[in-house]
Structures are given as structure tokens and as C-alpha cells.
N, C-alpha and C positions, 0 to 999 in steps of 0.2 A: 504494500500500500504506500502511496506517495505521502511525503511529509506535507503538513499544512502549507498552503501557498505555492506548492510545486507540482507541476504535472510532468510525468515522465512516461514516455512510450517508446517502444522499439518495433521496427518492422523490417523484414528481410525482403528485398526486391531481387528478381532474377536478372539484374542488369549491373554492369560494372560501375564502380564509384564515379567514373567520369560522366556517365549518363545521368546518374542521380544528382551529381554536382551541377550539371547544366540545368536540370529542372529546378534546382534551388536558387540558381543565380542568374538565369537568363530571363529577362523581363517578359518575353512573349510566352515562354513555357510556364513560368510562374503564374501568369494570369489564367492559364488553363485549369490549374488545379487549386489555387487558393485566392490570390488577390492581384489585381492589376497594380503595377507600380514600377518605378525605375530602379528595381533592385539590382545591385552590383556588388561583387565581392572585393570591395576596397575599404579598408579601415578608415573611418571618418566620413564615409559617404552617407549623406542624408537623403531619404526618400520617403514617399508616402504610399501606403497600401490602401487601395480602395476596397473596403470591407462591406460594400453594399449598404444594407440597412443599418450597419453599425458605424457608418461614416468612414472618412478618410483618416487613417492612423499614421502619425509621423513616426519614423524609425531612423536609427543611426547604427551603422555597422561598427562593431567594437572588436571583432576578432575574425581573422581569416587564415586558414591553412588549406590551400587548394586541395580539393578532393578529400579533405579530412574533417574540417571544422569551419562552420559559418555561424557567427553569433551577432545578434543585433538587439538594440533596445527597441521595444515595441510599445506604441501608444504613449510616447513621451509626453508628459504634461498631464496625463489623466491616469492611466493604469501604471505607467512606469515599470513595466515588466521586461524581462529579457528572454529571448528565444534563442536557443542554441541547437544547432544540428550537428551531430557527429556521425561521420561515415567510416565504416571499416569494411574491407573486403571480406567476404564470406563465400568460400568456394568460388563460383563464377559470378556470384551476385554481390549485393551490398547490404550490410546491416546498417540501418539508419536509426539513430537514437535521437529523440527529441526531448529537450528539457525546456519547459516554459515556467519561469520562476519569477518571484518578486511580488506576488499578489499580497496586498495588505488586506488580510481577511477581516480586519476590524472595520473596513470601509464597505458600506453596502454596495457601491458600484463595483469595487474589486471582487467582492464575494460573488455577486451575480455574474461577473465576467469569468471568474474562476469556475463556477459551476457550469456555465454554458460552454466554455472552452474545454473543460474536462470531458464533457459529453461530445463535443464537436470535433476534437482533434482526430479520433479514430477515422471518422468519415473523410477528413482532409487527407489523411495518409492514404486512404483507399483511392481518393481522386488523384493523388500523386502517382500511385501505381498505375491507374488507368491512363494518365498522361504519358507515362513511360511505355505503355503498351504491355503492362504486366498481366 
């Protein structure tokens, strides 16, 4: 079970880390499975993800290790959480570990976001697999 304020999930995709990395960091591919925005794997890069009914969320890249790690602040100024994607080769595929952390569970907004995202992330990871052709 995840610690309070932290969501952790893992999924294995039958695609090499390079393909999963592209889906995480290429704006056109990213828009297919999660949100449209000028996502780029460059530390310090600021971008906005269009989360549809949840509005446009400002983000800032804080860590990049090509084909291994991609981390960014998410919803800066409101939720102030961090999303980290870790990739590792597994056979001919990739194990993708997602950590979404920093939810202030004393805040009603953050609590609602945590509950919604905890339930929503598995579907997002499924859509990522579909975008990869899994």
C-alpha cells in the first residue's frame, strides 16, 4: 500500500525503453495518451499540460536521465506535486515505474486530486500502452 500522499504504480510494456521514453517526452505522442503540452526532457523546461476538465496545469522539468528517468513538478501553484517516471529494461520490454508524490492530504483540493488520480493513473498507463501499440 502506498504511503499517504504518494501514488506508486508499475507496468511492464513489451517495447524497448527508447519507445516508452519517446511516449513520455514527445509532445505529439504524449497528447495521445495523457495531456497535450510542450513536454520536453530538458531540466528547467516549463510547460503546460492541458488536462481537459481539470484545466491547464503548469509543470517544470526537474530531472532527466535519457531512457531512464523523467521527473517534473506538476500543477505548480495549486497541487505542487511531483511526477517521476523511471524506466528499466525488462527482457525485450520496459518496466515503467510511476511515482506521483507531494499531495498535502490536509488540503481538501489535494485530497480530492489524490483520490481521483489514484483511481485514474491505472487507466492513463493503459492508454500509454495503447499509444505504444501494446
